[in-house]
C-alpha positions in Angstrom: -5.3 5.0 -60.2 -5.7 7.4 -62.5 -7.8 6.4 -64.5 -10.7 3.5 -63.7 -11.9 2.0 -67.0 -13.7 -0.9 -67.1 -12.7 -0.7 -63.6 -10.0 -4.4 -64.8 -6.8 -2.8 -62.5 -9.9 -3.3 -59.5 -10.2 -6.9 -60.4 -7.1 -8.0 -61.1 -5.6 -6.2 -57.3 -8.4 -7.6 -55.7 -7.5 -11.1 -57.7 -4.1 -11.2 -56.6 -4.4 -10.1 -52.5 -7.1 -12.7 -52.7 -4.7 -15.8 -54.0 -2.1 -14.3 -51.8 -3.2 -15.0 -48.9 -2.9 -11.0 -47.3 -5.1 -10.2 -44.4 -7.2 -7.1 -43.8 -8.5 -4.6 -45.6 -7.4 -3.6 -50.1 -8.2 0.2 -49.8 -7.9 1.5 -53.5 -8.8 4.4 -54.8 -9.4 5.5 -58.2 -9.9 8.9 -60.1 -11.9 8.6 -63.6 -13.6 11.3 -64.9 -15.9 9.6 -67.3 -17.5 7.0 -65.5 -18.7 3.9 -67.5 -21.0 3.1 -66.5 -22.2 -1.5 -65.8 -24.0 -2.4 -68.3 -20.5 -1.0 -69.9 -17.8 -2.7 -67.7 -19.6 -6.5 -67.1 -18.9 -6.6 -71.2 -15.8 -5.4 -71.3 -14.8 -8.1 -68.4 -15.5 -10.9 -70.1 -12.8 -11.1 -72.1 -11.0 -12.0 -68.8 -11.8 -15.8 -68.3 -10.1 -16.0 -65.0 -11.4 -13.0 -63.2 -14.9 -14.3 -63.8 -15.8 -15.1 -60.7 -14.5 -12.3 -59.2 -16.5 -9.4 -61.8 -19.3 -11.8 -61.4 -18.9 -11.1 -56.8 -18.5 -7.2 -57.7 -20.7 -7.1 -60.7 -23.8 -5.7 -58.8 -22.3 -3.8 -56.6 -20.6 -1.2 -59.5 -20.6 2.5 -58.3 -18.5 5.2 -56.2 -17.7 2.9 -53.7 -18.0 -0.9 -52.7 -16.9 -1.8 -48.9 -16.7 -5.8 -48.3 -14.6 -7.7 -45.7 -11.9 -7.7 -47.8 -12.2 -4.3 -49.8 -12.7 -0.6 -49.8 -13.1 0.5 -53.4 -13.6 4.6 -53.3 -13.6 5.9 -56.8 -13.6 9.7 -57.8 -16.2 11.2 -60.3 -14.1 14.6 -61.8 -11.0 16.1 -63.6 -7.7 14.6 -61.3 -6.0 17.7 -61.8 -8.8 19.2 -59.5 -9.7 15.9 -57.7 -6.4 14.0 -56.7 -4.7 17.2 -55.0 -7.7 17.4 -52.7 -7.3 14.0 -51.6 -6.6 13.4 -48.3 -4.7 9.9 -49.0 -1.5 8.2 -49.7 -1.2 5.3 -52.1 1.8 2.4 -51.9 1.1 2.4 -55.2 -0.6 3.6 -58.8 -1.8 2.4 -61.8 -1.8 5.4 -64.3 -3.6 4.1 -66.6 -5.9 7.6 -68.3 -5.8 6.8 -72.5 -2.4 7.6 -74.0 -0.7 10.6 -73.9 -1.3 12.0 -77.7 -5.3 10.9 -76.7 -5.7 12.4 -73.0 -2.3 14.8 -72.9 -3.6 16.8 -69.6 -4.1 13.5 -67.8 -0.1 12.7 -68.1 1.1 16.9 -67.2 4.0 17.2 -65.1 2.4 19.4 -62.5 -0.5 16.4 -62.3 2.2 13.3 -62.1 4.1 15.9 -59.3 0.5 16.1 -57.1 0.6 11.9 -57.9 4.5 11.9 -55.4 3.2 13.7 -53.2 0.2 11.6 -52.7 2.3 8.4 -52.4 4.1 6.6 -48.8 8.2 6.5 -49.2 8.2 3.7 -50.3 6.0 4.0 -52.7 5.5 3.4 -56.1 4.0 4.0 -59.9 3.8 1.8 -63.3 1.7 2.7 -67.0 2.1 1.5 -69.8 3.0 4.1 -71.6 7.8 4.7 -72.1 7.1 8.3 -73.4 9.8 10.4 -72.7 7.8 13.5 -70.7 5.9 11.0 -69.0 8.8 9.5 -67.9 10.7 13.4 -66.8 7.6 14.5 -65.5 7.3 11.9 -62.8 11.2 12.2 -62.2 10.5 15.7 -61.2 7.4 15.0 -58.7 10.0 12.9 -57.2 9.9 9.1 -59.0 13.5 7.2 -59.5 11.9 6.0 -62.9 12.6 3.2 -65.5 11.6 1.8 -68.5 11.0 -1.2 -68.6 10.0 -4.1 -71.2 6.3 -4.2 -71.5 3.9 -6.6 -71.9 1.8 -8.2 -74.7 2.4 -5.9 -77.8 3.9 -3.3 -75.8 7.6 -3.1 -76.1 8.3 -0.8 -73.1 6.6 0.8 -70.3 7.7 2.8 -67.2 8.1 2.0 -64.3 8.9 4.4 -60.6 9.1 4.3 -56.7 9.7 6.8 -54.2 12.5 6.9 -52.8 
């Protein structure tokens, strides 16, 4: 994930993992230049009632690593333009959730989107709430097949990608 923020994507992913009856461990890595403190994250989770139990389970563990029987979480601190190229991992799926391209253009540069693609397994995917054309083109140039699709809530469109 690019842009950990409040950790909401981690909570939703782990909740879905557990509901699906998966066996094994969810490996979740996030890149964040400006991490929030647990004291900032915890109140943000209160708005998501279905996640309260899970948020309470993780609240005392927030930090750069969390290890549970079904979760291996790592928060990589620093600018993703510097830290992602050094990461040895390969992702099955990416949440591209940095601030909007207008407010945080460096997190949407074509060179970073190429790094995302280079660190994605064949058959992997990416998704972002933004439908900005230059973001889609950057993902395509990196090797993703990209689609603009209906968004959620007040977002009319979003972007999904697949690495063939």
